[in-house]
Biopython code that builds the backbone (N, CA, C, O; Angstrom):
import numpy as np
from Bio.PDB.StructureBuilder import StructureBuilder

atoms = [
    (1, "MET", "N", (0.693, -1.422, -0.101)),
    (1, "MET", "CA", (-0.088, 0.139, 0.143)),
    (1, "MET", "C", (-0.074, 1.236, -0.247)),
    (1, "MET", "O", (-1.240, 1.548, -0.006)),
    (2, "ALA", "N", (0.285, 1.928, -0.600)),
    (2, "ALA", "CA", (1.610, 3.470, -0.432)),
    (2, "ALA", "C", (1.146, 4.256, 0.872)),
    (2, "ALA", "O", (0.735, 3.866, 1.965)),
    (3, "LYS", "N", (1.383, 5.583, 0.301)),
    (3, "LYS", "CA", (2.275, 6.013, 2.190)),
    (3, "LYS", "C", (1.404, 7.948, 2.147)),
    (3, "LYS", "O", (1.799, 8.666, 1.228)),
    (4, "ILE", "N", (0.390, 8.522, 3.085)),
    (4, "ILE", "CA", (0.192, 10.067, 2.320)),
    (4, "ILE", "C", (1.076, 9.877, 3.776)),
    (4, "ILE", "O", (1.666, 8.973, 4.368)),
    (5, "LYS", "N", (0.781, 11.299, 3.954)),
    (5, "LYS", "CA", (1.605, 12.403, 5.411)),
    (5, "LYS", "C", (-0.263, 13.498, 5.106)),
    (5, "LYS", "O", (-0.942, 13.933, 4.176)),
    (6, "ILE", "N", (-0.268, 13.432, 6.624)),
    (6, "ILE", "CA", (-1.370, 14.056, 6.031)),
    (6, "ILE", "C", (-0.862, 15.405, 7.319)),
    (6, "ILE", "O", (-0.537, 15.072, 8.459)),
    (7, "THR", "N", (-0.877, 16.567, 6.962)),
    (7, "THR", "CA", (-1.589, 17.271, 7.678)),
    (7, "THR", "C", (-2.713, 18.331, 8.025)),
    (7, "THR", "O", (-3.407, 18.806, 7.126)),
    (8, "GLN", "N", (-2.892, 18.727, 9.485)),
    (8, "GLN", "CA", (-4.410, 19.396, 9.283)),
    (8, "GLN", "C", (-3.802, 20.977, 9.339)),
    (8, "GLN", "O", (-2.699, 21.057, 9.880)),
    (9, "VAL", "N", (-4.315, 22.084, 8.908)),
    (9, "VAL", "CA", (-4.032, 23.154, 8.276)),
    (9, "VAL", "C", (-4.828, 23.929, 8.949)),
    (9, "VAL", "O", (-4.712, 25.148, 9.075)),
    (10, "ARG", "N", (-5.659, 23.235, 9.400)),
    (10, "ARG", "CA", (-7.302, 24.320, 9.859)),
    (10, "ARG", "C", (-7.761, 23.682, 11.501)),
    (10, "ARG", "O", (-7.511, 22.701, 12.201)),
    (11, "SER", "N", (-8.607, 24.981, 11.559)),
    (11, "SER", "CA", (-8.567, 24.148, 13.124)),
    (11, "SER", "C", (-10.396, 23.799, 12.836)),
    (11, "SER", "O", (-11.074, 24.296, 11.938)),
    (12, "ALA", "N", (-10.820, 22.907, 13.792)),
    (12, "ALA", "CA", (-11.512, 22.781, 14.439)),
    (12, "ALA", "C", (-12.146, 23.065, 15.100)),
    (12, "ALA", "O", (-12.593, 22.219, 15.874)),
    (13, "ILE", "N", (-12.380, 23.825, 15.150)),
    (13, "ILE", "CA", (-13.324, 24.715, 16.089)),
    (13, "ILE", "C", (-14.011, 25.238, 15.568)),
    (13, "ILE", "O", (-13.639, 26.133, 14.809)),
    (14, "ASP", "N", (-15.532, 24.883, 15.747)),
    (14, "ASP", "CA", (-16.730, 25.298, 15.283)),
    (14, "ASP", "C", (-17.319, 24.432, 13.916)),
    (14, "ASP", "O", (-17.904, 24.834, 12.911)),
    (15, "ARG", "N", (-16.848, 22.919, 14.391)),
    (15, "ARG", "CA", (-17.200, 22.751, 12.733)),
    (15, "ARG", "C", (-17.956, 21.040, 13.530)),
    (15, "ARG", "O", (-18.025, 20.717, 14.717)),
    (16, "PRO", "N", (-18.270, 20.509, 12.651)),
    (16, "PRO", "CA", (-19.557, 19.658, 13.514)),
    (16, "PRO", "C", (-18.419, 18.715, 14.317)),
    (16, "PRO", "O", (-17.206, 18.564, 14.176)),
    (17, "GLU", "N", (-19.333, 18.207, 15.149)),
    (17, "GLU", "CA", (-19.222, 16.592, 16.008)),
    (17, "GLU", "C", (-18.366, 15.790, 15.711)),
    (17, "GLU", "O", (-17.503, 15.358, 16.474)),
    (18, "ARG", "N", (-18.562, 15.434, 14.260)),
    (18, "ARG", "CA", (-18.790, 13.736, 13.207)),
    (18, "ARG", "C", (-16.712, 14.877, 13.136)),
    (18, "ARG", "O", (-15.799, 14.795, 13.957)),
    (19, "GLN", "N", (-16.768, 15.600, 12.042)),
    (19, "GLN", "CA", (-15.734, 16.544, 11.737)),
    (19, "GLN", "C", (-14.174, 16.372, 12.907)),
    (19, "GLN", "O", (-12.988, 16.296, 12.587)),
    (20, "LYS", "N", (-14.788, 16.358, 14.223)),
    (20, "LYS", "CA", (-14.073, 16.864, 15.435)),
    (20, "LYS", "C", (-13.158, 15.450, 15.384)),
    (20, "LYS", "O", (-11.987, 15.387, 15.012)),
    (21, "ARG", "N", (-13.876, 14.488, 15.789)),
    (21, "ARG", "CA", (-13.792, 13.474, 16.073)),
    (21, "ARG", "C", (-13.303, 12.461, 14.331)),
    (21, "ARG", "O", (-12.442, 11.614, 14.573)),
    (22, "THR", "N", (-13.548, 12.480, 13.478)),
    (22, "THR", "CA", (-12.244, 12.129, 12.428)),
    (22, "THR", "C", (-11.146, 12.975, 12.649)),
    (22, "THR", "O", (-10.022, 12.522, 12.868)),
    (23, "LEU", "N", (-11.334, 13.877, 12.617)),
    (23, "LEU", "CA", (-9.469, 13.955, 12.926)),
    (23, "LEU", "C", (-9.151, 13.734, 13.466)),
    (23, "LEU", "O", (-8.048, 14.136, 13.097)),
    (24, "VAL", "N", (-8.779, 12.894, 15.212)),
    (24, "VAL", "CA", (-8.413, 12.177, 16.663)),
    (24, "VAL", "C", (-8.654, 11.047, 15.509)),
    (24, "VAL", "O", (-7.655, 10.503, 15.039)),
    (25, "ALA", "N", (-9.731, 10.740, 15.119)),
    (25, "ALA", "CA", (-8.840, 9.415, 14.651)),
    (25, "ALA", "C", (-7.855, 9.293, 13.570)),
    (25, "ALA", "O", (-6.973, 8.440, 13.664)),
    (26, "LEU", "N", (-7.923, 10.052, 12.578)),
    (26, "LEU", "CA", (-6.514, 10.053, 12.287)),
    (26, "LEU", "C", (-5.477, 10.435, 12.052)),
    (26, "LEU", "O", (-4.679, 10.490, 11.116)),
    (27, "GLY", "N", (-5.670, 10.966, 13.999)),
    (27, "GLY", "CA", (-4.553, 11.308, 14.273)),
    (27, "GLY", "C", (-4.060, 12.389, 14.504)),
    (27, "GLY", "O", (-2.883, 12.483, 14.854)),
    (28, "LEU", "N", (-4.813, 13.381, 14.366)),
    (28, "LEU", "CA", (-4.933, 15.034, 13.970)),
    (28, "LEU", "C", (-5.366, 15.601, 15.529)),
    (28, "LEU", "O", (-5.665, 14.613, 16.199)),
    (29, "ASN", "N", (-5.497, 16.835, 16.316)),
    (29, "ASN", "CA", (-6.057, 17.131, 16.960)),
    (29, "ASN", "C", (-5.027, 18.984, 17.651)),
    (29, "ASN", "O", (-5.183, 19.554, 18.731)),
    (30, "LYS", "N", (-3.750, 19.515, 16.051)),
    (30, "LYS", "CA", (-3.360, 20.667, 16.467)),
    (30, "LYS", "C", (-3.425, 20.601, 15.357)),
    (30, "LYS", "O", (-3.547, 19.700, 14.527)),
    (31, "ILE", "N", (-3.304, 22.000, 15.356)),
    (31, "ILE", "CA", (-3.019, 22.431, 14.035)),
    (31, "ILE", "C", (-1.659, 22.122, 13.691)),
    (31, "ILE", "O", (-0.982, 22.333, 14.697)),
    (32, "ASN", "N", (-0.874, 21.684, 12.653)),
    (32, "ASN", "CA", (0.319, 21.763, 12.152)),
    (32, "ASN", "C", (0.852, 20.450, 12.158)),
    (32, "ASN", "O", (1.617, 20.270, 11.211)),
    (33, "ARG", "N", (0.630, 18.947, 13.303)),
    (33, "ARG", "CA", (0.727, 18.111, 12.975)),
    (33, "ARG", "C", (0.375, 17.379, 12.387)),
    (33, "ARG", "O", (-0.804, 17.706, 12.258)),
    (34, "THR", "N", (0.584, 16.050, 11.568)),
    (34, "THR", "CA", (1.193, 15.542, 10.994)),
    (34, "THR", "C", (1.274, 14.296, 11.268)),
    (34, "THR", "O", (1.579, 13.915, 12.398)),
    (35, "LYS", "N", (0.957, 13.298, 10.060)),
    (35, "LYS", "CA", (0.527, 11.553, 10.365)),
    (35, "LYS", "C", (1.239, 11.063, 9.356)),
    (35, "LYS", "O", (1.282, 11.782, 8.358)),
    (36, "GLU", "N", (1.995, 9.727, 9.305)),
    (36, "GLU", "CA", (1.996, 9.449, 8.599)),
    (36, "GLU", "C", (1.000, 7.487, 8.592)),
    (36, "GLU", "O", (1.064, 6.530, 9.365)),
    (37, "VAL", "N", (0.216, 7.747, 7.299)),
    (37, "VAL", "CA", (-0.334, 7.113, 7.374)),
    (37, "VAL", "C", (-1.001, 5.782, 6.244)),
    (37, "VAL", "O", (-1.851, 6.341, 5.552)),
    (38, "GLU", "N", (-0.899, 4.224, 5.835)),
    (38, "GLU", "CA", (-1.412, 3.614, 4.991)),
    (38, "GLU", "C", (-1.932, 4.364, 3.653)),
    (38, "GLU", "O", (-1.028, 5.164, 3.410)),
    (39, "ALA", "N", (-2.611, 4.462, 2.981)),
    (39, "ALA", "CA", (-3.699, 4.900, 1.796)),
    (39, "ALA", "C", (-5.021, 3.736, 1.942)),
    (39, "ALA", "O", (-5.486, 3.625, 0.807)),
    (40, "THR", "N", (-5.624, 3.032, 2.701)),
    (40, "THR", "CA", (-6.335, 2.221, 2.568)),
    (40, "THR", "C", (-7.813, 3.029, 2.376)),
    (40, "THR", "O", (-8.044, 4.022, 3.067)),
    (41, "PRO", "N", (-8.820, 2.520, 1.361)),
    (41, "PRO", "CA", (-9.880, 2.968, 1.630)),
    (41, "PRO", "C", (-10.444, 3.484, 2.921)),
    (41, "PRO", "O", (-11.412, 4.244, 2.901)),
    (42, "GLN", "N", (-9.934, 3.140, 3.937)),
    (42, "GLN", "CA", (-10.821, 3.565, 5.039)),
    (42, "GLN", "C", (-10.147, 4.932, 5.252)),
    (42, "GLN", "O", (-10.837, 5.946, 5.348)),
    (43, "ILE", "N", (-8.835, 4.966, 5.323)),
    (43, "ILE", "CA", (-8.525, 6.484, 5.127)),
    (43, "ILE", "C", (-8.833, 7.195, 4.765)),
    (43, "ILE", "O", (-9.251, 8.190, 5.357)),
    (44, "LEU", "N", (-8.745, 6.947, 3.189)),
    (44, "LEU", "CA", (-9.422, 7.698, 2.399)),
    (44, "LEU", "C", (-9.976, 8.367, 2.507)),
    (44, "LEU", "O", (-9.729, 9.565, 2.370)),
    (45, "GLY", "N", (-11.150, 7.769, 2.854)),
    (45, "GLY", "CA", (-13.075, 8.009, 3.378)),
    (45, "GLY", "C", (-13.010, 9.347, 3.842)),
    (45, "GLY", "O", (-13.546, 10.443, 3.678)),
    (46, "MET", "N", (-11.728, 8.532, 4.778)),
    (46, "MET", "CA", (-11.934, 10.159, 6.556)),
    (46, "MET", "C", (-11.137, 10.941, 6.015)),
    (46, "MET", "O", (-11.003, 12.030, 6.572)),
    (47, "VAL", "N", (-10.364, 10.682, 4.807)),
    (47, "VAL", "CA", (-9.651, 12.268, 4.375)),
    (47, "VAL", "C", (-10.264, 12.597, 3.655)),
    (47, "VAL", "O", (-10.033, 13.773, 3.933)),
    (48, "ARG", "N", (-10.917, 12.669, 2.886)),
    (48, "ARG", "CA", (-12.077, 12.981, 1.779)),
    (48, "ARG", "C", (-13.263, 13.797, 2.710)),
    (48, "ARG", "O", (-14.080, 14.464, 2.076)),
    (49, "LYS", "N", (-13.349, 13.763, 3.903)),
    (49, "LYS", "CA", (-14.585, 13.852, 4.509)),
    (49, "LYS", "C", (-14.630, 15.259, 6.128)),
    (49, "LYS", "O", (-15.452, 15.729, 6.914)),
    (50, "VAL", "N", (-12.577, 15.410, 5.672)),
    (50, "VAL", "CA", (-12.638, 16.496, 6.127)),
    (50, "VAL", "C", (-10.879, 17.177, 5.725)),
    (50, "VAL", "O", (-9.815, 17.307, 6.330)),
    (51, "SER", "N", (-11.525, 17.521, 4.088)),
    (51, "SER", "CA", (-10.478, 17.305, 3.116)),
    (51, "SER", "C", (-10.251, 18.941, 3.362)),
    (51, "SER", "O", (-9.066, 19.219, 3.546)),
    (52, "HIS", "N", (-11.091, 19.977, 3.396)),
    (52, "HIS", "CA", (-10.955, 21.588, 4.041)),
    (52, "HIS", "C", (-10.273, 21.790, 5.267)),
    (52, "HIS", "O", (-9.825, 22.877, 5.632)),
    (53, "LEU", "N", (-10.161, 20.158, 6.232)),
    (53, "LEU", "CA", (-9.073, 20.969, 7.273)),
    (53, "LEU", "C", (-7.710, 19.988, 6.423)),
    (53, "LEU", "O", (-6.794, 20.617, 6.954)),
    (54, "VAL", "N", (-7.304, 19.418, 5.933)),
    (54, "VAL", "CA", (-6.255, 18.831, 5.819)),
    (54, "VAL", "C", (-4.927, 19.567, 4.679)),
    (54, "VAL", "O", (-5.276, 20.594, 4.096)),
    (55, "LYS", "N", (-3.652, 19.105, 4.430)),
    (55, "LYS", "CA", (-2.696, 19.086, 3.376)),
    (55, "LYS", "C", (-3.130, 17.712, 2.808)),
    (55, "LYS", "O", (-4.346, 17.740, 2.993)),
    (56, "ILE", "N", (-2.795, 16.349, 2.137)),
    (56, "ILE", "CA", (-2.284, 15.504, 1.937)),
    (56, "ILE", "C", (-1.545, 16.079, 0.811)),
    (56, "ILE", "O", (-1.659, 16.945, -0.057)),
    (57, "GLU", "N", (-0.416, 14.840, 1.402)),
    (57, "GLU", "CA", (1.168, 14.801, 0.831)),
    (57, "GLU", "C", (1.467, 12.679, -0.116)),
    (57, "GLU", "O", (1.510, 11.749, 0.690)),
    (58, "ASN", "N", (1.572, 12.436, -1.203)),
    (58, "ASN", "CA", (2.039, 11.176, -1.837)),
    (58, "ASN", "C", (3.769, 10.721, -0.807)),
    (58, "ASN", "O", (4.473, 11.670, -0.464)),
    (59, "ILE", "N", (4.019, 9.911, -0.609)),
    (59, "ILE", "CA", (5.067, 9.134, 0.350)),
    (59, "ILE", "C", (5.655, 8.789, -1.001)),
    (59, "ILE", "O", (6.665, 8.088, -1.074)),
]
sb = StructureBuilder()
sb.init_structure("model")
sb.init_model(0)
sb.init_chain("A")
sb.init_seg("    ")
for serial, (resi, resn, name, xyz) in enumerate(atoms, 1):
    if name == "N":
        sb.init_residue(resn, " ", resi, " ")
    sb.init_atom(name, np.array(xyz, "f"), 0.0, 1.0, " ", f" {name:<3s}", serial, name[0])
structure = sb.get_structure()
């Protein structure tokens, strides 16, 4: 599987609870935090739901 790097670039303040929990599930909780994860269909679906809050890079 390919790996992707996910970086939170916008705040989760004033966002729906579901989006906040998605960020926590991805391992992000503060701006400029970065995680490297496998690009599984489940992870890509979660990233798509919060794409306006994160930056994605292929590794």
